[in-house]
N, C-alpha and C positions, 0 to 999 in steps of 0.2 A: 728385510721383510718387516722389521719393526715399523718403518715408515708407512708401509701398506696397511698395517693394523691400525696405526694412528689415523690414517686417512679414512678407513672404514668407520672407525669409532666417531670421528668428527662429523662425517657425512650422516650417520645414523642420528646423532644428536641434533644436527641442524634440521634434518627432515622432521624429526619428532617435535622440535620446537615450532617449526612452521605449521605442522598439522594441529598442534594444540592451540596456537594462536588463531588458526582458521576456525576451530571449534569455539573458541571464546567469542570471535566476531559473530558467528552464526547464533550463539546463545544470546548475545545482545539483541540481535534482531528478533529472535524468538521470544524473548522476555517482553519486548514492546508489543509484539504481535498478539501475544496471549494474555498478558496481564496489565497492559496500560489502560487508562480510562477510555470510555467509549468514544469521546470526542477525538482523542488521539488516534484510535484505531480507525475512525472514519476518515481521517486525513491520510493515514497510511493504509489505503484500501487494497494495496497489492503487495503483501509481504512476500509472496512467492518471488516477485521480481527483485525485492530487497535481498533475499537469499542468493538469487542468481548473480546479482551485481557483486555481492560480497565475495562469493566463491571465485568469480572471474578476476577480481582485483587481487585476491590473496594468492594468486599464482606466483607473483614475484616475492611475496612474503618478506619485504623489508619496508622501512619507513619511506625511503625514496620511491620505491615502486608503488606504495599506497598513495603518496602525494601525486604521483603521475597519474594513477588510476582515478583519483578524485577529480583531477583536472579534466580527464577524458569524459567522465560522467557529466560534469558541468557543461562541457562543450557540446556533448551529444544532446543533453537535455534542452539547451537553448535552441539548437537546430530543430528538434522535434516539436517543441512548444510552439514556435513561430508557425511552422507549416501546419501542424495539426489544428491549432485554433483557427487559422485561416480557412482550412479545408472544411472543418466542421461548421463554420459559419456560412460558407458558401453552399454546401450540399444539404445541411440540416440533418441531424441524427434521425429524425422521423422517417426520412427517405432511405435510410440505410438498408441494404440487402446484402447477403453474402457476396454477390458479384461486385457491388459498389465498394464494400470493405476491401475486397481483394484488389480491385483496381487502384484504390487510393494507396493501399499498402505497397503495390508495385511501383507506383509513381514516386511516393516518398522515399522508398528504398533506393530507387535509381538516383534520385537527387542527392541522397546522403552518400552513396557509394562512389559517385563520379569524381569528386575532388581528390586529387592525388596527395595533397598535403595533409588530409585528415588521417589521423592515426587509426590503425585497424581496430583497436579496442574501442575507440569512440564510435566507429561504424557499427561494431557488434552491439554495443549498448543501445545505440539509436535504433537499430533494427528491432531489438526486443521491445523498446518503447513504442515503436510504430505499430507492431503487431497487437500489443495490448490496447492501445488507444482505439484502433479501428474495429477490433473484435469486440471490445466493450461497447462501443457505440452501436454496433449491429445488434448485440444482445439486449441492451437496455432501451434502445430506440429513442422515443421522444423524451424519456426521463433523463437522458444524458445531458449533463451541463457542458456547454461549449468550452468554458474556461476551466472549471473545477475538475472535470474528468481528466484532461491532460495534466493538470496540476497534481492530482493524486498520484499519477504515474511518476511524475517528476520527483515528488517528495519521497516516494518509495525507493526510487533509485538513489537519491541523495542519502537516505537512511543507510542503505547497504554500503555506500562509499564511506560514510562517517564511521560505521562500525568497524570497517577494515582498518581505517587510520588509527582509531582508538586501540584496537587489539594489538597493533604493532608498536604503539607508544607505551602501553602499560603492560606489566609493572615497570619495565625499563625498555627503552627503544631498541628495536632490532635494526641496526643501521647497515646500509650497504658497505660503508667504509669499514666497519668491523668485520663483515663477512669477507671482504677482499683481503684484509689483513690476515685472517685465518687461512684463506686459500693460498695467499702468497707464501706464508710460512710452510704450508704443506707442499706446495709446488717446489720450493727451494730444497726441501728435504728429499722430495721425490727425485728431482734432477741430480742432486748430489749423490744419491744412492745409485742411480743409473750410471753416472760417470765412473763411480768407484767400481761397479760391476764390470764395465767395459775395460777400464785400465787393468784391473786384476786379471781379466780374461786375456788381455794382450800379452802379458808376460807370464801367463799361467804355465805350470810345469807339465800338465797333461791335457789331452784333448777333451776328456770327459768333464773335467772341472771347468774348462773354458766354455764348453757348450752349455753347461748348467748355468753359468754366470750370465751368458748372453740371453738364455731363456728367461731368467729372473728379471733381467733388465727389460726385455720385451714385454713381460707381464706388467711391470711397473709403468711402462710407457702408456698403456691404456688408461691407467689411473691418472697419469699426468695430463692426458688429452681431456679427460672429463673435468679435471680441475680448471683447465683453461676455458672450457665451455662455461662453467659456473662463473668464472671471473668475468667473462664477457657479459653474462646475464646481469650481473650486479653493477657494472660500470655506469649504465645509464641512470640507474637509481641513485648512484653516488652524486651525480650532477644535480639531481632534484633536492638532495639533502644539503649540499654545500655548493651554492651557485658560484662561490668564489673560485672553485676549481676550474670552471669554464673560462674565467678571465685571468686569474692570477697564478694558477697552478697547472700549467700545461704539462708538467712532468708526470702528473698523475693520470692523465687521460690516455686511453688505449693501452693500459698496462698489459693486458692480455696479448696484444700484438707484439709488444716488446719481448715478452717471454716466448711468444710463438717463433720469433726469429732464432731463438736458441735451439729450437727443436730440430732445425735442419742440420746443423753440424753434429748434433747428437745422433740423428739417424744416419749421418755419414759414418760415424764411428762404428755403428752396428753393421753398416754395409761393408766396411773394411774388414771387420772380424769375420763376417759370414763368407768372405772371399778367401780366408786363410784355410788351407787344407790340413794343416797340422799346427800343433801348439807344443812348446813355444815356437814362434816364427824364427826362421834362421837369422833374422837381423837383430834379434834381442840378445844383447850381451849384458854383462853386469853394469856397465856404465849407463846403458839405456834404461835398464831396470831401476837403477838408483834415481835417474833423472825423472822417470815416470812416477815413482813414489813421491818425489818432491812436488811434481805437478799436481798430484791429488790434493795436497795441502793448499796449493795455489788456487786450484779450481774451487775448493770448498770455501776459501776466503772470498773469492769473487762472487759466488752465489750467495754467501751471507750478506755481502754488501748489496746484492740485488734487493734484499728486503727493504732497503732504504727507499726504494721506489714506491713502496706501498704507502697509501695515503696516511699522513700524519704519524708515520712510524718512527721518523727520525728528524732531527733538526739540522743535521749536517749532510752534505752530499757525500756519496760513496767515494772512497779513495780509488785512484787509478792503480793499475798493476805495475809494479816496478819492472823496468826493462831487464834488470838482472835475472829475473825469473824466466825470461823468454830466451836468453842467450844459450843456455844449455840445450833447449829444445831445438833451436836453429842449428847448433853445432852437431847435434845427434842426427839431424836430417842429412847433413853432408857426409856423414860416415857410412850411410847406407849405400851399398854397392848394388847397382841395378842389374840383377841377373835374371829375375823371374817376376811373375805376377805377385808372388809373396812380398817382394821388396816394394813393389808399387803400393800394395796394401798398407805396408808400414809407413810409407811416406804420406799417404792419404790420411792415415790415422793421426799422424803428427800435425798434418795440415788442419784437421778439424779441431784439434786442441788449441792451435794458434787462433783460429776464428773465435772460439769460445772465450779466449782471453782478451778479445777485442783488438788484437793486433792487426787482424785482416777484416775490417768491417764490411759486411755484405749488405748491399742495397736490397731491402725486401721487395719482392715482386708486387705485393698487394698495394704498395704505396707509390708505385711508379707513376700512375696516372695522376695521383694527387700532387706529386712533386712537379710534374711537367706541364700540367694544365695552367695556362695563364688565366688570371681573373678577368672575366669578360667585362667589357664596358657596358654600362647601362644604356639601353635604348628603348624607346616606346614600342618599336616593332618587335624586339625580342621579348619584352614584357607581355605583349598581346599574344605572342606565339606560345609563351609558357602557360598562359591561361587556358589554352586549348587542351582538352583532356587527351591523354594518349590512348592508343587503341587497346592497350592492356587494361587501362582503367574502365574503358567503355565495355569491354567484354566482361570484366568482373562485375560492374554495375548491372549489366543485363542479366547475368546469371543470378545475382542476388534478387533482383526485381522479380524475375519470372518464378524462381523457386519459392520465395516468400508469398507471392500472390497466389500461386497455384496451391501451395500447402494450406494457406488460410481458407481459400475457397472450399477445398475438399473437406478440411477440418470442420468448418461451420456447417457444411451440408450434412456431415455425419453426426455431429453433436454440438449444438449451439453453445451450451454452457461451458464445454471444455475445448471448443474448437481452436482457441488461441495456442494450445500446446503444440499443435502441428507446426505452427510457424516459429514458436519460441525454441523448439528443439533444434532447429537448424540456424536460427538467427545468430546465436553466439558461436557458431562453428565455422563461418566463412574465413577463408584465407586467400591472400592475393595469388600465391603460387599454386601450382597443381598439387593435389593431394590424392592419396589412394582412397577413392570414394567408397568402395565396398568395405575395406578394412575399417575406415572411419565409421561407417554406418553400423557395422557389426559391433564395434566396441561401444558405441553410444547406445545401441539397443540393449546389449547385455547389461551395461551399467544402469540404465533406466529400470530394467526388470529387477536386478539385484537390489537396488535401493528401495524400490516400491515394496518388494517382498519383505525386506528387513523392517521397513516402517510398519507394515501390517502386523508382523509377528510381535513387534514391540508393543503395539497398541493392545494386542491380545494379552500379552504378559502383564502389562501395566494397566489393565482395564479398571482395577479398583484404585489405582494410584496415578491418575492422569497427570497430576502435577509433577510427577517424576519423569515424564516422557522426554523432557529435554536432556536429562542425564543420559538417556539411552543413545542420544546422538553422538556423545563424545567419543566412545570407542569406534563407532562407525566412521566418523569423519577422519579419525587418525588412520584407520585401516584403508579407507578410500583414498586418502592423501598419498599413501604409499603406492596404491594402485596407479595413481596418475603418473608415477615415474617408472612404471613397469613397461616392458616391451609389448606385453600381450594387450593391455588396455590403453595405455598412454593417457594423454591429457583428456581426450574425448570421453573415454570410458570411466576414468576416475571422477571427473566432474559430474557426469550423469549419475553415477552411483551416489555421490553426496547429495545432489539436488533431489534425486528420487526419494531419499529418506526424509530430507528436510520438508518437502511439500506435504508429507503425511503426518510427521510428528511435530512439525513446527507451526502448524496452523489449526484453526478450528472453523466450524460452520461451513464446511465445503461438501457436506453430504456423507454418505456411507463410504468409509475408507476403501473397502474392497471394490466397490463400484467405481470410485474415482480412480483407483490404481489401474483397473482394467481399461477404463476409458482413456487414461493418459497414455498407457502403453500403445493402444490402438492409434491415438492421435500422433504419438511420436513416430510410429511406423509409417503413417501417412506422410508426415513431413520428410522422413528419410528417403522414402520412395521417390518423392518429388525431387529431392536433392540429387539423388543418383541419376534420375532420368534427365534432368537439366544438365548435369555434368557430362553425361554421355553425348547429349545433343550438341553441346558447345565444344567438347573435346573428345571426339569419337576414337581418336588414335589410342591404341593400347600402350601401356607403359613399356612393354617388351619391344614393340615396334619402334618407339621413340628412343629406347636405349640402344638399339642397333643402329639407328640413324646417327645418334651422337657418338657412338663408337667409330663409325666410318669417318665422321668429321674430325674427331679427336686424333685418329691415326693420320689423316691427311695434314692436320695442323702440326703434328709432331714431326712429320717428314719435312715440312717447310722450315721449321725451326732448325732442324739438324743441318739441312742444306745451306742455311744462311749463316752458319757459324764458321769462323776461320781465325786462326791465330796470326795470320799474316797482316801486316800493317798496310793500309791503303789510305787514299786521300780522304775518304769519309771519316776516318778516325781523327782527323785534325780537329773536327768539331764534336767528336764523340757520337756522331749520328748513327754509325754502324752498330755500336754497342747498344745504344738506346733502342734502335729498331729491333734488334734481337731480343732485348728484354721485353719489349712490348708484345712481340709475337709469343714469347713465353708466358706472359700474363694472359693473353687470349687463349693459349692452350690450356692453362690452368682453369680458366672459366669453362671451357668446353668439357674438360674432364669432370668438373664439379656437376655439370648438367648430366653427364653420363652416369655418375655415381647416384644422383638423385633418382633418375629413371630406373636404374638397376635395382635400387633398394625398394622402390615402389612395385616393380614387376615381380620381385621376389615374394611379396606378401599378397598380391592380387590373385584372384581365381583365374584359371585358364579357360574355363567353359569348354567350348568345342574347338578351341585353338590348340596348336601343338604346345606341349609344356615348355615353359621358358627355361633355357639352360642356365640357371642362376649360378651354379658352381663355376662354369666356364667364364661367364661374364665377370664374376668377382675376381677370378685369377687375372683376367685381362686388365681389370681396374687396378689391381695391385701392381702389375707390371708397368702400366702407364704412369702411376704415381711415382714409382721408382725412377722412371725415365725423366719425369719433370724434375725430381731432385737432382739427378745427374746433370741435366741441362742447366739447372741453376748454378751448380758448382762449376760447370764448364764456362758459363758466362763470366763468372768472377775470375776463374783461372786465366781465361783468354785476355781479359782486361789487365790482369796483373802482369802477364808475360809481355804485353805490348808496352806497358808503362816502364817495365824494367829494361826492355830491349831498346827503347827509343828515347830514353832520356839523353841529355847532352853528355858526350864523351863516354857513352856506354860501350863496354868492350864486347857486347853480345849482339850487335846489330845484325849479324849474319845467322843467328840462331833460328829465327823464323824461316829463313830460306831452307834450312835443313829439314824442317817439318812441313813446309808448304805442300809439296807434291803428295806425300803420303796422307796428310790430313785432309786435303781437298778431295783426294780419291776416296778416302774413308767416308767423309761426311756426304759426299755425292751419292755413293752407292747405298749407304745405310738410309739416307733420307729418301732416295727413290724407292727402296724396298718397303719402308714403312708407309709411304704414300700409296704404293701399289696395294699393300694390305688393306688400306682404307677403301680403295676402289673395289677390292675383292669382297669385303664385308658388306658393301652396298648392294650386292647381287642377291636376289631372293633365292633362286634355284639355279643349279648348274645347267639344266635344260634350257633355261631362259637365255643364258649367254650363248649357248650353242645355236639357238634359233636366230638370235640377233646377228651373230657372226656370219651365219649362213646367208641371211638376207642381205647384209651389207656387201659381202663378197660377191654374191650373185649380181647385185645391182652394179657394182663396180666393173665386173667382167662383161656385163651386157653393154655398158657404156664404152668399154675399150674394145669390144668386138671379139672377146676371147671366150673360151670355154670356162665354166665355173670351176673354181678350185676352193675347197673349204679347209685346206690344211693351213693352220696358223704358223706364224714364224716360230722358230725354235728358240729365239732369244727371249729373255725374261728380265723384267725390272728387279725381281727378287734376287738377292745375292745368295750364292751357294756357300756351303760350309767350307769347302776347300779354298774358294776365292777369298772368303772372309779371313781365314787363318793366314793366308799369304799376305794380305794387306796389314793385318795386325802385327805379324812378325817383322815386316818391313818398317812399320811405324815404331815398334819397340827398339829396333836397331838404330833408327834415327834418334830416338830419345837417348840411347846409350852414348852415341857420338856427341850429342849436344851436351850431356852431362860431363863427358870427358873433357870437352873444350872448356866448360865452365871451371872445372877443377884445375885445368892447366894454366889458365890466365891469371894474371896478378891484379887483384883488386881487394876490397874489404871482405873479410871472411863472412861477415853478416850478410852482405849482398850475395855472396856465393851460395850461402845456405838458403836464402830466400828464393833464389833462382832454381836451385836444385829441388826444393820443396814444391814449387809451383809446377815444374816440369814433371816430376814424379806423380803429383796429384792429377795433372792433366792426362798422363798416360793411364792411370788407374781408371779414371772416369770414361775414357775412350774404350778401354777394355770392357768395363761393365756395361757400357752402352751397346757394345756388340753382343754381349750375353743377353741383354734384354731384347734385342732384335731377334735373336734366335728363339727366345721364349715366346715372343709375340707371334712368330711364324708358326710355332707348334700349336699355340692356343687358337690362332685363327683357323688352322687346319682342323683342329678338333671341333671348333664351332661350325665350320662348313659341313663336316661329317655329321654333326647332330641334325643339321637342316636337310641333309641329303643322305639318309642312312643306307640307301640302296646303291649309291654311286661310289666308285673308287675316286678318292680325292688326291690329286697331284697338284700341289700348290704352284709349282713352276709352270705346269701346263696351263693352269687357270690364269696365272698372271700374264703369260704370253698371249692368251686370248684377250685379256683385258687390254693389253697394250695394242693388240691388233684393232680393237674397237676404237 
């Protein structure tokens, strides 16, 4: 628990430092905007956009992130300057009307958004600059300078970027490398603590203590996941700080992915412990207890050495683990007698420890495509093809173009002086992926209102001491920076709260503050309404509907993966193509489930309106079950490869072991795979009455063609496996595993090889058994989901699946 307290303290300190630096950067802009000479203020004519640029860049809050943000500002500014000067020269500011300004905004936004290579931050900054350039030209008319007006916008943007860089360099630089070092230390402590919890629970003397230890480890795992997310966030900034990392220090790249690989065996240990019905497990004796105590020290040393992977933390490479530390673990695995699932759990627990020690390196799923894709040869045809924008980029560009053009048009029609705020409100908020539009709009509207009210209150309090108003910004920026990391407001709400107060306290000569605040809130509402309308027009499908579609596809893909798995050696394995094909399917399944999770999280927070409530609790349980299924399949992929290698090496005494498992394993994978595929088809059905009508129609048509009377009774057979059938298959498979392990112990060969084979077979049996459990859980959850959609119907999953098969 001490590590959790340390983690919370470091996170609070880091966030406080980031928020204070944001306040310093905004104070730099405010000082120039309020107290600089008139000639300087004339050049920096848009301090509001300086604030906006500063806050946008300070999201990363490291020197590397600031350098990257500065480059994006320069890139966006060059794009906008070229197009805006040309368009102002062609159209002439004197001819500008709200419609012309909106049309040019739409055109420029589309051109900026189309290139797929342009970073999203560059696009956001460019959108904001475009809105200000054309709104200003419409307001000032013929008095607008064709060159200097865009130049003022550009200088204001660069001011915000420079303030962000200076705030992160002074008084000492806040480097991404330093942040990653801190996070690495915290993650190593977190992972060490979890491993100690799991090992203590494994040989714990009573069930209550073991359950408490597993719960503590599960709580720590959430903190570990957040640490890995923070590490990924800082990795790109590290490359901007030290370019030599990109070329000379490949070891330091994708550090989070390397640690992510450790999470799978750690989750496997938790899975093994949750499968134990009593503690201590029957397999734990004094010898095994002593060995695990020793392994705790070994694992602590391995994780300490992992700190050497952190950038510039060590000058020497980490030492490898001595093989003598692994021999007791392998010997202990051979002493386990395979009597029940408890024994399989013990073998799988030891298997996960070996993986963590690096003795059984697992190929990460996320790097499969990178490892296997050959570098394509350059050709003019391919280069021209890559220049063609993708459909995704065209849709994104169209959404940005229409949203900004419509928002600026309505904003200028409502209030010419403040019309640009309708476009600016949404200009910095576009994302390439789908986002919960209503949740985003609600957070941004609330943040804008809170920031504006705070600014007005501070002006009232400091009415006699206007020079102190910048000091009032400091506590609000710190407070709003913490709001940015909250689940309620998020990035959109927190940023709006900061900007809302800055625009009132950090500027002058913008009119009556209360009038401006009301006008800006109205303009922001106009922009958000336009944003929501365009989002709905381009993507009318509800997140709940998309979640159900992705659930059906994920189940179907999971069924295909399971059916394609076999420990039996065949000709495809000569080149390793069968194993690689299975892993590629597993990678595709993981991508499907990621999409399902994204839509489920979105549907959970979106309003239901007149639709049926989204069964979020049921979908979250299905998501957890699918994620466990992916973990099990990943373990099985490795175990199958290990068994094949051990059984088919030259002079191997176990060439007949796969034959013992072939029949039962193929029967199991075939039935389980068909069951999960059938569940995918069942979840694709909207209502039970729909399937009855379709079945009746097809049966009637078939009978008319055959010249028979219509029959609507479907077949009694079902693709879904029953409980009794599943138990029978599992018992048979467990018996085959016992026979295989008896053969292994009876034959003469190296003791280490025997241990390795016993460990692989026992782990294979455990994962097969857990896969059967997850299949039963998926059946129950799908039945619950269908019941939610059809509350007035009696749901019989086997009857529904037989109807699906008949169709």
